[in-house]
VOLUM-590338 format. One record per residue (C-alpha): chain; x, y, z; residue in three letters. Coordinates in nm, 3 decimals, padded with zeros to 5 digits. Each point is the difference from the previous one (the first is absolute). Last residue first. Layout:
residues N
+------+---------+---------+---------+------+
| fipa |       u |       v |       w | zaro |
+------+---------+---------+---------+------+
|    A |       X |       Y |       Z |  ala |
...
+------+---------+---------+---------+------+
This chain:
residues 413
+------+---------+---------+---------+------+
| fipa |       u |       v |       w | zaro |
+------+---------+---------+---------+------+
|    A |  07.063 |  11.710 |  10.342 |  glu |
|    A |  00.239 |  00.137 | -00.261 |  gly |
|    A |  00.159 | -00.337 | -00.075 |  ala |
|    A |  00.319 |  00.113 |  00.165 |  ala |
|    A | -00.196 |  00.041 |  00.321 |  ser |
|    A | -00.129 |  00.321 |  00.156 |  arg |
|    A | -00.047 | -00.004 |  00.375 |  ala |
|    A | -00.133 |  00.358 |  00.036 |  arg |
|    A |  00.050 |  00.008 |  00.375 |  leu |
|    A |  00.370 | -00.085 | -00.014 |  asp |
|    A |  00.133 | -00.197 |  00.295 |  lys |
|    A |  00.359 |  00.100 |  00.067 |  ile |
|    A |  00.269 | -00.244 |  00.112 |  val |
|    A |  00.283 |  00.184 |  00.169 |  arg |
|    A |  00.369 | -00.063 | -00.067 |  val |
|    A |  00.233 |  00.112 |  00.282 |  lys |
|    A |  00.052 | -00.361 |  00.114 |  asp |
|    A |  00.165 | -00.073 | -00.334 |  arg |
|    A |  00.279 |  00.249 |  00.070 |  glu |
|    A |  00.090 |  00.315 | -00.197 |  ala |
|    A | -00.251 |  00.231 |  00.164 |  gly |
|    A | -00.357 |  00.127 | -00.018 |  trp |
|    A | -00.119 | -00.235 | -00.273 |  ser |
|    A | -00.353 |  00.007 | -00.138 |  glu |
|    A | -00.200 | -00.286 | -00.147 |  tyr |
|    A | -00.312 | -00.090 | -00.196 |  gly |
|    A | -00.170 |  00.299 | -00.159 |  leu |
|    A | -00.217 | -00.134 | -00.276 |  asn |
|    A |  00.035 |  00.136 | -00.352 |  ile |
|    A | -00.130 |  00.309 | -00.180 |  glu |
|    A |  00.340 |  00.172 | -00.021 |  leu |
|    A | -00.151 |  00.325 |  00.133 |  lys |
|    A | -00.187 | -00.187 |  00.275 |  asp |
|    A |  00.310 | -00.199 |  00.094 |  ala |
|    A |  00.195 |  00.326 |  00.023 |  leu |
|    A | -00.250 |  00.170 |  00.229 |  tyr |
|    A | -00.020 | -00.308 |  00.222 |  ala |
|    A |  00.379 | -00.008 |  00.026 |  ser |
|    A |  00.021 |  00.375 |  00.072 |  phe |
|    A | -00.256 |  00.015 |  00.279 |  his |
|    A |  00.241 | -00.013 |  00.296 |  asp |
|    A |  00.249 |  00.213 | -00.191 |  arg |
|    A | -00.242 |  00.286 | -00.059 |  pro |
|    A |  00.009 |  00.078 | -00.376 |  ile |
|    A |  00.178 |  00.315 | -00.119 |  pro |
|    A | -00.227 |  00.214 | -00.221 |  pro |
|    A | -00.040 | -00.110 | -00.361 |  phe |
|    A |  00.035 |  00.213 | -00.313 |  ser |
|    A | -00.056 | -00.174 | -00.330 |  gly |
|    A |  00.154 | -00.264 | -00.226 |  tyr |
|    A |  00.368 |  00.076 |  00.052 |  arg |
|    A | -00.063 |  00.088 |  00.364 |  glu |
|    A |  00.184 | -00.295 |  00.151 |  ala |
|    A | -00.090 | -00.098 |  00.356 |  val |
|    A |  00.090 |  00.169 |  00.328 |  asp |
|    A | -00.030 | -00.188 |  00.329 |  ile |
|    A | -00.121 |  00.148 |  00.330 |  his |
|    A |  00.095 | -00.078 |  00.363 |  ser |
|    A |  00.366 | -00.062 | -00.080 |  asp |
|    A |  00.124 | -00.293 | -00.207 |  met |
|    A |  00.265 | -00.264 |  00.072 |  gln |
|    A | -00.242 | -00.219 |  00.197 |  asp |
|    A | -00.215 | -00.034 | -00.310 |  leu |
|    A |  00.287 | -00.189 | -00.165 |  cys |
|    A | -00.230 | -00.255 | -00.170 |  thr |
|    A | -00.343 | -00.003 | -00.165 |  val |
|    A | -00.137 | -00.342 | -00.097 |  ala |
|    A | -00.291 | -00.011 | -00.247 |  leu |
|    A | -00.228 | -00.296 | -00.062 |  arg |
|    A | -00.136 | -00.204 | -00.291 |  val |
|    A | -00.197 | -00.314 |  00.082 |  glu |
|    A |  00.008 | -00.282 | -00.250 |  ala |
|    A | -00.232 | -00.302 | -00.029 |  his |
|    A | -00.256 |  00.145 | -00.244 |  ala |
|    A |  00.286 |  00.147 | -00.204 |  ser |
|    A |  00.125 | -00.342 | -00.114 |  phe |
|    A |  00.251 |  00.175 | -00.227 |  met |
|    A |  00.139 |  00.351 |  00.043 |  leu |
|    A |  00.211 |  00.142 | -00.282 |  asp |
|    A | -00.227 |  00.308 | -00.029 |  ser |
|    A |  00.087 |  00.053 |  00.366 |  leu |
|    A |  00.338 |  00.138 | -00.106 |  asp |
|    A | -00.153 |  00.278 | -00.210 |  lys |
|    A | -00.222 |  00.111 |  00.288 |  lys |
|    A |  00.293 | -00.010 |  00.240 |  ile |
|    A |  00.222 |  00.211 | -00.226 |  gly |
|    A | -00.269 |  00.257 | -00.078 |  arg |
|    A | -00.084 |  00.038 |  00.370 |  lys |
|    A |  00.362 |  00.039 |  00.099 |  leu |
|    A |  00.047 |  00.278 | -00.257 |  leu |
|    A | -00.318 |  00.171 |  00.116 |  glu |
|    A |  00.111 | -00.004 |  00.364 |  val |
|    A |  00.347 |  00.141 | -00.056 |  asp |
|    A |  00.140 | -00.011 |  00.353 |  leu |
|    A |  00.239 |  00.288 |  00.051 |  leu |
|    A |  00.359 | -00.058 | -00.100 |  gly |
|    A |  00.333 | -00.141 |  00.114 |  tyr |
|    A |  00.318 | -00.112 | -00.175 |  arg |
|    A |  00.238 | -00.263 |  00.135 |  leu |
|    A |  00.361 |  00.089 | -00.073 |  val |
|    A |  00.215 | -00.108 | -00.295 |  gly |
|    A | -00.108 | -00.302 | -00.201 |  gln |
|    A |  00.328 | -00.144 | -00.127 |  ser |
|    A |  00.236 |  00.073 |  00.292 |  glu |
|    A | -00.279 | -00.011 |  00.258 |  his |
|    A | -00.077 |  00.251 |  00.277 |  pro |
|    A | -00.186 | -00.179 |  00.284 |  leu |
|    A | -00.343 | -00.153 | -00.046 |  asn |
|    A |  00.005 | -00.252 |  00.282 |  thr |
|    A |  00.071 |  00.212 |  00.309 |  asp |
|    A | -00.306 |  00.220 | -00.058 |  asp |
|    A | -00.101 |  00.254 |  00.265 |  his |
|    A | -00.251 |  00.236 | -00.154 |  val |
|    A | -00.155 |  00.272 |  00.213 |  lys |
|    A | -00.278 |  00.144 | -00.215 |  cys |
|    A | -00.194 |  00.320 |  00.072 |  gly |
|    A |  00.049 |  00.142 | -00.346 |  pro |
|    A |  00.215 | -00.221 | -00.223 |  leu |
|    A |  00.310 |  00.188 | -00.107 |  arg |
|    A |  00.155 |  00.028 | -00.344 |  asp |
|    A | -00.319 | -00.085 | -00.185 |  ile |
|    A | -00.085 | -00.266 | -00.256 |  glu |
|    A | -00.361 | -00.013 | -00.118 |  thr |
|    A |  00.056 | -00.088 | -00.366 |  pro |
|    A |  00.297 | -00.236 |  00.045 |  phe |
|    A |  00.148 | -00.050 | -00.347 |  pro |
|    A |  00.318 | -00.208 | -00.035 |  gly |
|    A |  00.321 | -00.068 |  00.187 |  ala |
|    A |  00.056 | -00.216 |  00.306 |  gly |
|    A | -00.214 | -00.102 |  00.291 |  his |
|    A | -00.347 |  00.137 |  00.062 |  lys |
|    A | -00.208 |  00.080 |  00.307 |  thr |
|    A | -00.361 |  00.103 |  00.052 |  met |
|    A | -00.186 |  00.108 |  00.316 |  tyr |
|    A | -00.227 | -00.178 |  00.249 |  ala |
|    A |  00.183 | -00.312 | -00.114 |  arg |
|    A | -00.176 | -00.227 | -00.242 |  thr |
|    A | -00.099 | -00.367 | -00.009 |  val |
|    A | -00.260 | -00.173 | -00.218 |  tyr |
|    A | -00.126 | -00.315 |  00.169 |  val |
|    A | -00.172 | -00.272 | -00.204 |  ile |
|    A | -00.181 | -00.257 |  00.214 |  glu |
|    A | -00.085 | -00.330 | -00.164 |  ile |
|    A | -00.236 | -00.259 |  00.146 |  pro |
|    A |  00.065 | -00.338 | -00.167 |  ala |
|    A | -00.232 | -00.095 | -00.288 |  ala |
|    A |  00.252 |  00.106 | -00.265 |  gly |
|    A |  00.262 | -00.236 |  00.139 |  leu |
|    A |  00.045 | -00.211 | -00.314 |  his |
|    A |  00.380 |  00.010 |  00.043 |  leu |
|    A |  00.050 |  00.144 | -00.349 |  ser |
|    A | -00.267 |  00.265 |  00.072 |  his |
|    A |  00.170 |  00.107 |  00.322 |  ile |
|    A |  00.331 |  00.022 | -00.188 |  met |
|    A | -00.156 |  00.218 | -00.271 |  ala |
|    A | -00.164 |  00.217 |  00.267 |  met |
|    A |  00.338 |  00.061 |  00.163 |  ala |
|    A |  00.158 |  00.100 | -00.332 |  asn |
|    A | -00.290 |  00.234 | -00.084 |  ser |
|    A | -00.031 |  00.172 |  00.340 |  ile |
|    A |  00.220 |  00.302 | -00.062 |  gly |
|    A |  00.376 |  00.049 | -00.039 |  thr |
|    A |  00.032 | -00.167 | -00.338 |  asn |
|    A |  00.375 |  00.026 | -00.044 |  ser |
|    A |  00.283 |  00.164 | -00.190 |  his |
|    A |  00.010 |  00.297 |  00.239 |  thr |
|    A | -00.090 |  00.359 | -00.082 |  val |
|    A |  00.165 |  00.329 | -00.098 |  his |
|    A | -00.045 | -00.083 | -00.370 |  pro |
|    A | -00.303 |  00.025 |  00.033 |  phe |
|    A | -00.200 |  00.220 |  00.241 |  phe |
|    A | -00.337 | -00.078 | -00.161 |  glu |
|    A |  00.035 | -00.349 |  00.144 |  ser |
|    A |  00.030 | -00.312 | -00.215 |  asn |
|    A |  00.314 | -00.126 |  00.176 |  gln |
|    A | -00.169 |  00.069 |  00.334 |  asp |
|    A |  00.173 |  00.272 |  00.202 |  leu |
|    A | -00.324 |  00.189 |  00.079 |  leu |
|    A | -00.153 | -00.325 |  00.127 |  leu |
|    A |  00.273 | -00.040 |  00.260 |  gly |
|    A |  00.330 | -00.184 |  00.060 |  gln |
|    A | -00.025 | -00.363 |  00.113 |  ala |
|    A | -00.318 | -00.190 |  00.075 |  gly |
|    A | -00.030 | -00.250 |  00.284 |  glu |
|    A | -00.252 | -00.276 | -00.071 |  phe |
|    A | -00.097 | -00.145 |  00.338 |  ile |
|    A | -00.129 | -00.357 | -00.016 |  ile |
|    A | -00.166 | -00.126 |  00.318 |  thr |
|    A | -00.080 | -00.361 |  00.086 |  asp |
|    A |  00.313 | -00.147 | -00.159 |  tyr |
|    A |  00.082 | -00.333 | -00.168 |  asp |
|    A | -00.166 |  00.113 | -00.323 |  leu |
|    A |  00.279 |  00.251 | -00.055 |  leu |
|    A |  00.254 | -00.274 | -00.067 |  ala |
|    A | -00.203 | -00.102 | -00.306 |  ser |
|    A |  00.119 |  00.283 | -00.221 |  ser |
|    A | -00.220 | -00.191 | -00.247 |  ser |
|    A |  00.131 |  00.020 | -00.356 |  ser |
|    A |  00.353 |  00.106 |  00.093 |  thr |
|    A |  00.084 | -00.313 |  00.198 |  asp |
|    A |  00.167 |  00.085 |  00.327 |  tyr |
|    A |  00.350 |  00.109 |  00.099 |  ala |
|    A |  00.166 | -00.005 |  00.344 |  gly |
|    A |  00.236 |  00.251 |  00.152 |  thr |
|    A |  00.299 |  00.016 |  00.237 |  his |
|    A |  00.244 | -00.235 | -00.171 |  his |
|    A | -00.075 |  00.131 | -00.348 |  asn |
|    A |  00.059 |  00.359 |  00.110 |  phe |
|    A |  00.333 | -00.090 |  00.160 |  tyr |
|    A |  00.108 | -00.184 | -00.317 |  gln |
|    A | -00.098 |  00.301 | -00.207 |  val |
|    A |  00.200 |  00.234 |  00.224 |  asp |
|    A |  00.310 | -00.215 | -00.053 |  asp |
|    A | -00.065 |  00.010 | -00.375 |  leu |
|    A | -00.019 |  00.379 |  00.024 |  phe |
|    A |  00.332 |  00.021 |  00.183 |  asn |
|    A |  00.166 | -00.216 | -00.265 |  leu |
|    A | -00.137 |  00.208 | -00.287 |  leu |
|    A |  00.098 |  00.338 |  00.145 |  thr |
|    A |  00.339 | -00.140 |  00.105 |  ala |
|    A |  00.074 | -00.101 | -00.360 |  ala |
|    A | -00.016 |  00.369 | -00.092 |  ser |
|    A | -00.128 |  00.083 | -00.347 |  asn |
|    A | -00.305 |  00.191 |  00.125 |  ile |
|    A |  00.211 |  00.180 |  00.261 |  met |
|    A |  00.258 |  00.094 | -00.265 |  pro |
|    A | -00.282 |  00.137 | -00.223 |  leu |
|    A | -00.142 |  00.231 |  00.270 |  tyr |
|    A |  00.247 |  00.287 |  00.031 |  lys |
|    A |  00.130 |  00.009 | -00.359 |  ala |
|    A | -00.359 | -00.012 | -00.127 |  ser |
|    A | -00.099 |  00.294 |  00.221 |  val |
|    A |  00.295 |  00.207 | -00.119 |  ala |
|    A | -00.062 | -00.089 | -00.364 |  asp |
|    A | -00.363 |  00.113 |  00.007 |  asn |
|    A | -00.199 | -00.092 | -00.307 |  asn |
|    A | -00.250 | -00.197 |  00.211 |  leu |
|    A | -00.037 | -00.252 | -00.282 |  glu |
|    A |  00.357 | -00.117 |  00.068 |  ala |
|    A | -00.103 | -00.123 |  00.344 |  leu |
|    A | -00.285 | -00.200 | -00.148 |  arg |
|    A |  00.240 | -00.149 | -00.255 |  lys |
|    A |  00.238 | -00.106 |  00.279 |  pro |
|    A | -00.292 | -00.177 |  00.180 |  phe |
|    A | -00.130 | -00.182 | -00.310 |  tyr |
|    A |  00.314 | -00.155 | -00.148 |  asp |
|    A |  00.275 | -00.154 |  00.209 |  leu |
|    A | -00.168 |  00.047 |  00.335 |  cys |
|    A | -00.328 | -00.144 | -00.132 |  leu |
|    A |  00.181 | -00.311 | -00.126 |  his |
|    A |  00.173 | -00.041 |  00.334 |  lys |
|    A | -00.335 |  00.028 |  00.180 |  leu |
|    A | -00.167 | -00.261 | -00.221 |  lys |
|    A |  00.281 | -00.252 |  00.040 |  tyr |
|    A |  00.010 |  00.055 |  00.377 |  val |
|    A | -00.376 | -00.058 |  00.027 |  leu |
|    A |  00.019 | -00.316 | -00.207 |  cys |
|    A |  00.271 | -00.139 |  00.228 |  glu |
|    A | -00.187 |  00.111 |  00.314 |  ile |
|    A | -00.335 | -00.159 | -00.072 |  arg |
|    A | -00.180 |  00.068 |  00.330 |  asn |
|    A | -00.009 |  00.373 | -00.074 |  leu |
|    A | -00.175 | -00.082 | -00.326 |  glu |
|    A | -00.334 | -00.063 |  00.174 |  leu |
|    A |  00.020 |  00.344 |  00.161 |  val |
|    A | -00.015 |  00.172 | -00.339 |  cys |
|    A |  00.257 |  00.149 | -00.237 |  ile |
|    A | -00.111 |  00.185 | -00.310 |  ser |
|    A |  00.222 |  00.013 | -00.305 |  asp |
|    A | -00.001 |  00.253 | -00.285 |  val |
|    A | -00.211 |  00.311 | -00.059 |  leu |
|    A | -00.315 | -00.034 |  00.210 |  lys |
|    A |  00.154 | -00.164 |  00.305 |  asn |
|    A |  00.299 |  00.234 | -00.023 |  arg |
|    A | -00.231 |  00.300 |  00.021 |  leu |
|    A | -00.182 | -00.144 |  00.303 |  met |
|    A |  00.326 | -00.063 |  00.183 |  thr |
|    A |  00.138 |  00.340 | -00.101 |  glu |
|    A | -00.303 |  00.178 |  00.145 |  his |
|    A |  00.009 | -00.192 |  00.328 |  ile |
|    A |  00.377 |  00.025 |  00.051 |  gly |
|    A |  00.035 |  00.106 |  00.365 |  val |
|    A |  00.091 |  00.364 | -00.071 |  gly |
|    A | -00.305 |  00.154 |  00.166 |  cys |
|    A | -00.069 |  00.186 | -00.326 |  ser |
|    A | -00.109 |  00.365 | -00.002 |  gly |
|    A | -00.036 |  00.068 | -00.372 |  his |
|    A |  00.323 |  00.200 | -00.023 |  arg |
|    A |  00.018 |  00.291 | -00.244 |  gly |
|    A |  00.260 |  00.199 |  00.199 |  asp |
|    A |  00.263 | -00.263 | -00.082 |  gly |
|    A | -00.152 | -00.266 | -00.223 |  arg |
|    A |  00.331 | -00.190 | -00.013 |  ala |
|    A | -00.012 | -00.058 |  00.376 |  glu |
|    A | -00.353 | -00.139 | -00.026 |  glu |
|    A |  00.106 | -00.243 | -00.271 |  thr |
|    A |  00.315 | -00.105 |  00.186 |  ala |
|    A | -00.192 | -00.076 |  00.319 |  leu |
|    A | -00.251 | -00.216 | -00.188 |  asn |
|    A |  00.282 | -00.164 | -00.195 |  leu |
|    A |  00.171 | -00.097 |  00.324 |  leu |
|    A | -00.325 | -00.139 |  00.142 |  met |
|    A | -00.065 | -00.202 | -00.315 |  asp |
|    A |  00.352 | -00.138 |  00.023 |  tyr |
|    A | -00.055 | -00.094 |  00.365 |  pro |
|    A | -00.279 | -00.230 | -00.126 |  thr |
|    A | -00.375 |  00.048 |  00.033 |  thr |
|    A | -00.211 | -00.315 | -00.023 |  val |
|    A | -00.352 | -00.045 | -00.139 |  gln |
|    A | -00.251 | -00.206 |  00.197 |  ser |
|    A | -00.081 | -00.311 | -00.205 |  phe |
|    A |  00.074 | -00.255 |  00.273 |  ile |
|    A | -00.210 |  00.190 |  00.254 |  his |
|    A |  00.202 |  00.060 |  00.313 |  ala |
|    A | -00.076 | -00.120 |  00.351 |  tyr |
|    A |  00.128 |  00.145 |  00.326 |  thr |
|    A | -00.057 | -00.166 |  00.336 |  lys |
|    A | -00.010 |  00.158 |  00.346 |  thr |
|    A |  00.207 | -00.084 |  00.308 |  ser |
|    A |  00.246 |  00.283 | -00.042 |  asp |
|    A |  00.214 |  00.163 |  00.268 |  gly |
|    A | -00.075 |  00.366 |  00.070 |  phe |
|    A |  00.313 |  00.211 | -00.044 |  asp |
|    A |  00.250 | -00.248 | -00.144 |  lys |
|    A | -00.256 | -00.209 | -00.189 |  lys |
|    A | -00.156 |  00.314 | -00.149 |  ile |
|    A |  00.339 |  00.138 | -00.106 |  ala |
|    A |  00.099 | -00.329 | -00.167 |  ala |
|    A | -00.332 | -00.009 | -00.185 |  his |
|    A |  00.053 |  00.355 | -00.121 |  glu |
|    A |  00.344 | -00.061 | -00.151 |  arg |
|    A | -00.097 | -00.338 | -00.143 |  arg |
|    A | -00.312 |  00.130 | -00.170 |  phe |
|    A |  00.194 |  00.303 | -00.128 |  leu |
|    A |  00.248 | -00.221 | -00.186 |  leu |
|    A | -00.265 | -00.254 | -00.105 |  pro |
|    A | -00.221 |  00.268 | -00.163 |  asn |
|    A | -00.346 | -00.138 | -00.082 |  val |
|    A | -00.242 |  00.203 | -00.210 |  ile |
|    A | -00.359 | -00.062 |  00.111 |  phe |
|    A | -00.253 | -00.070 | -00.275 |  glu |
|    A | -00.009 | -00.378 |  00.062 |  pro |
|    A | -00.037 |  00.041 |  00.377 |  gly |
|    A |  00.256 |  00.017 |  00.279 |  leu |
|    A | -00.179 | -00.171 |  00.290 |  tyr |
|    A |  00.097 |  00.102 |  00.353 |  thr |
|    A | -00.094 | -00.166 |  00.331 |  asp |
|    A | -00.173 |  00.200 |  00.271 |  ala |
|    A |  00.133 | -00.001 |  00.358 |  gly |
|    A | -00.076 |  00.360 |  00.101 |  ala |
|    A |  00.358 |  00.101 | -00.083 |  leu |
|    A | -00.052 | -00.146 | -00.349 |  met |
|    A | -00.317 |  00.192 | -00.076 |  gly |
|    A |  00.192 |  00.249 | -00.214 |  ser |
|    A |  00.050 | -00.264 | -00.269 |  gly |
|    A |  00.359 | -00.040 | -00.109 |  phe |
|    A |  00.227 |  00.163 | -00.258 |  his |
|    A |  00.009 |  00.362 |  00.113 |  asn |
|    A | -00.124 |  00.012 |  00.357 |  phe |
|    A |  00.127 |  00.283 |  00.221 |  val |
|    A |  00.039 | -00.130 |  00.355 |  his |
|    A | -00.071 |  00.147 |  00.343 |  arg |
|    A | -00.018 | -00.122 |  00.360 |  lys |
|    A | -00.202 |  00.235 |  00.221 |  gly |
|    A | -00.170 | -00.261 |  00.221 |  glu |
|    A | -00.330 |  00.058 | -00.183 |  pro |
|    A |  00.188 | -00.103 | -00.316 |  thr |
|    A |  00.105 |  00.258 | -00.256 |  val |
|    A | -00.040 | -00.102 | -00.364 |  val |
|    A |  00.129 |  00.209 | -00.289 |  thr |
|    A | -00.068 | -00.094 | -00.362 |  his |
|    A |  00.277 |  00.097 | -00.241 |  gly |
|    A | -00.077 | -00.151 | -00.338 |  ala |
|    A |  00.280 | -00.001 | -00.257 |  gln |
|    A |  00.042 | -00.372 |  00.071 |  ala |
|    A | -00.259 | -00.099 | -00.256 |  gly |
|    A | -00.309 |  00.125 | -00.175 |  gly |
|    A | -00.323 | -00.192 |  00.021 |  asn |
|    A | -00.166 | -00.287 |  00.186 |  phe |
|    A |  00.176 | -00.024 |  00.335 |  arg |
|    A | -00.232 | -00.245 |  00.173 |  val |
|    A | -00.018 | -00.002 |  00.379 |  val |
|    A | -00.108 | -00.321 |  00.172 |  val |
|    A | -00.223 | -00.017 |  00.307 |  pro |
|    A | -00.095 | -00.286 |  00.238 |  asn |
|    A | -00.276 |  00.192 |  00.180 |  thr |
|    A | -00.008 |  00.377 | -00.031 |  ser |
|    A |  00.051 |  00.301 |  00.228 |  asn |
|    A |  00.380 |  00.012 | -00.007 |  ala |
|    A |  00.006 | -00.053 | -00.377 |  ala |
|    A | -00.262 |  00.271 | -00.051 |  phe |
|    A |  00.199 |  00.255 |  00.201 |  tyr |
|    A |  00.333 | -00.092 | -00.164 |  asp |
|    A | -00.156 |  00.044 | -00.344 |  thr |
|    A | -00.153 |  00.333 |  00.109 |  met |
|    A |  00.335 |  00.132 |  00.125 |  leu |
|    A |  00.182 | -00.118 | -00.312 |  gly |
|    A | -00.253 |  00.168 | -00.227 |  lys |
|    A |  00.046 |  00.334 |  00.177 |  gly |
|    A | -00.023 |  00.254 | -00.286 |  glu |
|    A |  00.363 | -00.006 | -00.112 |  asp |
|    A | -00.105 | -00.021 | -00.368 |  gly |
|    A | -00.110 |  00.262 | -00.253 |  phe |
|    A | -00.366 | -00.018 |  00.105 |  gly |
|    A | -00.272 | -00.256 |  00.075 |  ala |
|    A |  00.227 | -00.276 |  00.128 |  gly |
|    A | -00.179 | -00.333 | -00.023 |  ile |
|    A | -00.056 | -00.268 |  00.265 |  ile |
|    A | -00.203 | -00.305 | -00.107 |  ile |
|    A | -00.141 | -00.213 |  00.285 |  lys |
|    A | -00.142 | -00.349 | -00.050 |  ile |
|    A | -00.171 | -00.212 |  00.264 |  gln |
|    A | -00.035 | -00.378 | -00.020 |  met |
+------+---------+---------+---------+------+
């Protein structure tokens, strides 16, 4: 068995979907594990034929024939699952399988409404939410009632729990916002019978198109030859990041994946950890962005995925902050288990968008622009990890495998 772990090194949008699709297409009998976050991910895959999909709820290896496993730390959203699954079937057909861990937490439409209401009430002080209910789901889990995939098959109990939440918890959360206009807008939607009935319909669809496995083993994964752990968001958006509160409620590094590997007793399998970054930095939403600039020098960005968003605004750009990436990767690797069997590599994407030289951040000293053809090697050297991959376009066939002369392993060999 081979194991790949794909982690975004920055603020997200680094190219994790591209690398997941690449590994799935170049592996035997693969499955993609979504092991953190939820449907707020937006991972773009463009096939060599030019077909394109932005993956939110499914593994980005789906178009290459990989099945999807929604792990115990993934937050399931039946409404968005159904919407995306229907789009995939319409545009591509679907012969793959999707499994869901029985203890994966579930986002309801009420959590999504509260998420939107909270951001609206913040006005100019928005945190940059995607508006799909991740924060409110995690908050509800801590304060009152959690809902997991196992409960989706127990409709009567689910309805009882949701009605109780609609009578008490959800109205109180709205009242805590201290914004009468926002409460007046969202409370009727929370109390609407149509909201409940539509959600139950989405739940039935989700149940019909997924399978669940015992939480102690995640045994479905043992049927595959290649396990690809696809991270969501980036290390700088980790819930314990220095950029709190402008973060996600998730462990965005390797810890969740390593915990699953440990539970499956797969420590002896070869593990490749791939940290992904663009040749520049991007960030969605509000919050600090130390190297942000209005215009990237020598960069021709064409991005159909990250369009202006009601909650997050426009995608922000900045020079690559090498020291910030290095700190994040070093901290993340402190969670590494079975280090003798793990290889750590760097993937640099979007090189095709850059001119002949690439500027890097000067927060920690003055650096001349780096020649584009040598930029990946320069960056890997600064980050002190192997160079593994470069991408010179949006499709999997534009990914190049790079052999690094230093050949450092995670064990420091």
